[in-house]
N, C-alpha and C positions, 0 to 999 in steps of 0.2 A: 671247255673241259667240264665234264659232269661234276656237279657238287652234291650228288646224292650220298647219303651215309654209306660207309663201308663197314662191315663187321668182320674183324679178323677171324679167319677160319682156324688158325692155329697160333700158338705162341710164336713170337718173332723177335729177334734181336734188332734193336733200333738205336740210332744215334739221336740224342736230344739236341735240338737246334734252339738257340745258338751256343749253348753251354758246351756241347761236344761229348758229354758223358754217354756211355752205352748201357742199356738195360734191356731186359726182356719185357715185351709188352704182351700181356696174356690174351689168349683166344677170347673172343667175345667183346673185345674193346671196340668201341664205336669211333670211327675215323672219317675225316672228310679230305679228299684229295686236293692238294694245293698246287702241286707241280709234278709232272711226270716227264723227265728229260734225261737223256743219256743212259737210260736203263735203270735209273733209280727213282725213288718216289718220295716226295715231301708231303706229309699229311698232318692235319691238325687233329689232336685228340679231343675227346668230349670236354676236357678241362681247358682247352685253348692252347695246349702245348704243341709246338711243332716237333715232328720226328722225321727222320729219314730212314727209309727201308731200302735196302739194296735189292737190285734186280734178281739176285739169286733166291730171294724170298718172296717174289711176286705172287707165287701160288697162294700165299697166306692172305692176299688181298682179293683174290677171285680170278676166274678164268680170263676175263677181259685184260687184266693187268699182267697175267702170266703171258698171254699172247703178245702183248705190247713189248714186254721185256725180251721175249724170244725173238721177235722181229728186229728189235734194236740190236741184239747180239749178232744176229745173222747178217744184218746190213753192215755192222762194224767189221765183222770178220771178212766179208767180201771186199770191203774197201782197203783192207790191209794185206791182201793176198800178194804173192810174188816175192822177189828178193828184197833184201834190206834197202831201205831208202829213208834218209833222215826226215823227209817230208811226211812220211807215214806216221812218224811220231807226232808231228803237229796235228795230223788228221785225227789220230787217236785221242789227243788231248782236247780236241773240240767236243768230245763226249763227256768231259768232266765239267759238271755244273755246280755252282755255288747253290746249296740247298735252299737259300732264301731269295736268290735272284735268278730269273729265268734267262740267263746268258751263260755261255761257257766261259771257263777261266781264260781261254785264249781270246775270246771276244771282249772280255772284261779288261784285258791287258795285264793279267796277273802273271803270265809266263814271260819272263825276261829273256831267257835263252835256252836253247837245246844244243848240246854239244855231244857228238858221238866220236868214238875212236875204236879201231879194231882191237879185239882181244881174241884169245884162242877160242875158236868155235863160233865167233860172231862179233857183236859190237857191245861196247859199254856206253851207256847214255847218262849224261848229267844234265838235269833240268834245274835252272835257277828260276825260282818263282817267289811271289810275295802273296800277301793277303790284303783284303780291303782294309783291315784294321789289325795292327800287331797282336792284340790280345784275343783274336778270333778263336772261339772255343772249338770250331770245326776244322781248324788248321791241320791237326794231325790226321783227320779223316781225309781231307783234300790231298795231303801229301801221299797217303796210302793209295788213294784213287789214281793219282798221277803215276806213281810207281807201277801199279798194276796195269794201267793202260800202256805204259812204255814196254813192259814185259810181254804184252800181247802182240807186239809188232814182230813179224818174222825177222829172225836174225839178232834180236836183242837178247843178250845173255845176262847182262847186269844192268841195273838201273839205280840211280841215286838221285834224290831230290833234295835240293838245298834251299831252305827258306832264307830270303834276304829282305831287308827292309830299307836298303839304300840303293837306289833312290826310293823314297816312299811312294806308294801307290796313290793316285788321285784319279778322278773321273776323266781327266784329259787323256788317259791311256786307253780308254775304251774305243772299240771300233765304231764306225758309223752304224753298223748293223745292231750292235748292242745298244747304242743310244736310241735307235729307232724302236727296238723292242721294249725298252724301258721308258719310252715316251719323253726322251730328253732332246728330241729334234723337232 
């Protein structure tokens, strides 16, 4: 991944990592890309602060990142086409990434269960998930990402995400792919 400086083209709303607070980062701010996964971007500011910019704001980062976000969104939509299938929820959740760790929440073992049941006009989905640490400041952001991904699956009319901390997460829950990506194998 290129580590050249990026200058924000316009003001953009960003989530501060790991605190989780949201603020507007002004146009002209100097940034360096740290991670571009799942249609969102983790960047370091000139002051060393990590921020996460959602794919909907990729244009503020430049044409290269806008094209990347659009390609990710197109690929995601294609993988979810057709009738409702609970497996498509798992597929959609593989596009939710911890902003500090280059692995999806599914590969990290943060998603404990996905349950669906028919409701009028489609399906209701309940996701039980955890965080790598109970006090994680980006927890609310990840919960919203999971909810949004579930609602993007055809046939899902309602989605609820429940954070659970029992059993507590530990690295043994990670997939082999995540361990390999993180240099733990």
